C-alpha positions as CSV (number, residue, x, y, z in Angstrom):
1,M,-50.8,4.3,-65.7
2,N,-52.8,6.6,-63.8
3,A,-51.6,9.6,-61.6
4,K,-51.0,7.8,-58.3
5,E,-49.1,4.7,-60.3
6,C,-46.9,7.5,-61.8
7,V,-46.1,8.9,-58.5
8,S,-45.7,6.1,-56.9
9,R,-43.2,4.8,-59.5
10,G,-41.4,8.1,-59.6
11,C,-40.7,7.8,-55.9
12,A,-39.6,4.3,-56.2
13,L,-37.0,5.3,-58.8
14,Q,-35.8,8.3,-57.1
15,C,-35.2,6.0,-53.7
16,A,-33.4,3.5,-55.7
17,M,-31.2,6.4,-57.3
18,L,-30.5,7.7,-53.6
19,S,-29.6,4.3,-52.3
20,P,-26.0,3.1,-52.1
21,I,-27.4,-0.7,-52.4
22,F,-29.2,-0.2,-55.9
23,R,-27.7,0.5,-59.5
24,V,-29.5,2.6,-61.5
25,R,-29.1,3.7,-64.9
26,E,-28.2,7.8,-64.9
27,F,-31.1,10.0,-66.6
28,N,-32.3,13.3,-66.3
29,V,-35.7,14.7,-65.7
30,E,-36.6,17.8,-67.4
31,E,-39.8,20.0,-66.7
32,A,-41.1,21.6,-69.8
33,V,-43.8,24.4,-70.5
34,P,-47.1,22.7,-70.2
35,Y,-48.7,25.5,-72.1
36,T,-47.7,27.7,-75.1
37,V,-47.6,31.5,-73.5
38,N,-48.0,34.2,-75.9
39,F,-46.9,37.9,-75.3
40,T,-49.3,40.9,-76.8
41,W,-48.2,44.6,-77.4
42,E,-48.9,47.4,-79.4
43,K,-46.4,48.1,-82.2
44,E,-47.7,51.3,-83.6
45,P,-50.9,52.9,-81.9
46,G,-53.6,50.8,-82.8
47,Q,-51.5,47.6,-84.3
48,T,-51.5,45.1,-81.9
49,T,-49.0,41.9,-82.2
50,T,-48.7,38.6,-80.8
51,S,-45.8,36.5,-80.4
52,P,-45.5,33.0,-79.0
53,V,-42.4,33.4,-76.5
54,F,-42.6,30.3,-74.4
55,K,-43.8,27.2,-76.9
56,R,-45.3,24.4,-75.4
57,G,-42.9,21.4,-74.8
58,N,-39.7,23.7,-74.1
59,P,-37.3,23.4,-71.2
60,I,-37.9,25.1,-67.9
61,P,-36.7,27.2,-66.2
62,S,-36.1,29.5,-69.5
63,T,-35.4,32.9,-69.8
64,K,-35.8,35.0,-73.2
65,M,-34.9,38.5,-74.2
66,L,-37.7,40.6,-76.1
67,T,-36.1,43.7,-78.2
68,F,-38.5,46.6,-78.6
69,Y,-38.0,49.9,-80.2
70,K,-40.2,52.5,-78.2
71,S,-40.4,56.1,-77.4
72,E,-43.6,55.9,-75.2
73,P,-44.7,53.2,-72.2
74,F,-46.3,50.5,-73.4
75,T,-47.7,47.2,-71.8
76,L,-47.2,43.7,-72.6
77,S,-49.8,41.3,-71.9
78,A,-49.2,37.7,-71.6
79,D,-51.8,34.9,-72.4
80,Y,-52.0,31.3,-72.9
81,D,-52.3,30.2,-76.4
82,N,-55.9,29.8,-77.0
83,D,-56.1,27.6,-80.1
84,G,-57.7,23.9,-79.8
85,T,-54.1,22.4,-79.1
86,A,-53.9,24.1,-76.0
87,H,-55.5,21.6,-73.9
88,L,-56.1,23.9,-71.0
89,P,-58.6,22.7,-68.2
90,N,-62.0,23.7,-68.7
91,G,-63.2,27.1,-66.9
92,S,-59.4,28.0,-66.9
93,L,-58.6,32.0,-67.4
94,T,-56.2,32.5,-70.4
95,H,-54.9,35.7,-69.5
96,I,-51.7,35.6,-67.1
97,G,-51.2,39.3,-66.6
98,D,-50.1,42.6,-68.0
99,F,-46.7,44.1,-67.5
100,S,-46.2,48.0,-67.7
101,I,-42.9,49.3,-69.1
102,G,-42.2,52.8,-68.7
103,P,-42.3,55.7,-67.8
104,P,-39.4,57.0,-68.2
105,I,-38.1,55.7,-71.5
106,P,-34.7,57.2,-71.9
107,V,-34.3,58.1,-75.7
108,P,-30.7,58.5,-76.9
109,P,-30.3,61.9,-78.2
110,G,-30.7,61.9,-82.0
111,E,-32.7,59.0,-82.0
112,E,-36.6,58.8,-82.5
113,K,-37.0,55.6,-80.2
114,A,-34.9,53.9,-77.5
115,K,-34.0,50.1,-78.0
116,L,-35.2,48.4,-75.0
117,K,-34.1,44.6,-73.9
118,V,-37.2,43.3,-72.0
119,K,-35.7,39.8,-70.1
120,V,-38.8,37.4,-69.4
121,H,-38.3,34.2,-67.4
122,I,-40.4,31.6,-66.5
123,N,-39.1,29.5,-63.5
124,L,-39.0,25.8,-62.5
125,H,-42.5,26.0,-60.9
126,G,-44.2,27.6,-64.3
127,I,-44.2,31.2,-62.7
128,L,-43.9,33.9,-65.3
129,A,-42.1,37.0,-64.5
130,V,-40.7,40.1,-66.3
131,E,-37.3,40.4,-64.4
132,S,-35.9,43.6,-65.9
133,V,-35.8,45.9,-68.7
134,Q,-32.9,47.7,-69.9
135,S,-32.5,50.7,-72.5
136,V,-29.5,50.2,-74.8
137,E,-27.4,53.1,-76.4
138,E,-25.0,52.0,-79.3
139,K,-22.6,54.3,-80.0
140,E,-20.0,54.5,-82.6
141,V,-16.5,55.3,-81.9
142,E,-13.5,55.6,-84.0
143,E,-10.2,53.8,-82.7
144,P,-7.0,55.5,-83.8
145,A,-5.1,53.1,-85.9
146,P,-2.1,51.3,-84.4
147,E,1.4,52.6,-85.1
148,P,3.1,49.6,-87.4
149,V,5.8,47.8,-85.2
150,A,9.3,48.0,-86.5
151,E,10.9,44.6,-87.1
152,P,14.4,44.0,-86.0
153,A,17.1,43.8,-88.5
154,E,18.4,40.5,-89.6
155,N,21.8,41.0,-88.4
156,G,20.3,42.1,-84.9
157,E,20.9,45.7,-84.8
158,K,18.4,48.1,-83.9
159,P,16.0,49.0,-87.1
160,A,16.6,52.7,-88.4
161,V,13.9,55.1,-87.5
162,E,12.8,57.5,-89.8
163,G,14.4,61.1,-88.9
164,E,17.3,58.9,-87.2
165,V,21.1,59.4,-88.6
């Protein structure tokens, strides 16, 4: 089936689904990521790390949270996967864009690095965006132990409290 036949068949099917006269079996159409999207960043100075975040065939729209431990501003670089299975059209650029995170990066007192949550999103049209960056500060707080609750006496009388006569 070529592209024109595919579009024609899809239009006819959509019209039949919207028509009150025809009965069509229910089904869903899910869009998918056409090419794997990798993110690259410097883990340590001089040491780059690449990770596939949106893999080919995953449903879209899709949102992912990336966690980083950083104290200095850094750059996230997004690229299409450049292996032989990518099937990118000839002459296509593989670089999508660079996203600068920071400054400032608030480092909690007593910590060397801040925990950053970066929210990346690929929408229904395949457009990639860094939606937000949040600094997460975790604090341990001790809660006082709850006081034991006195159970009522079996005979219905008020239970005796220590110190009362």
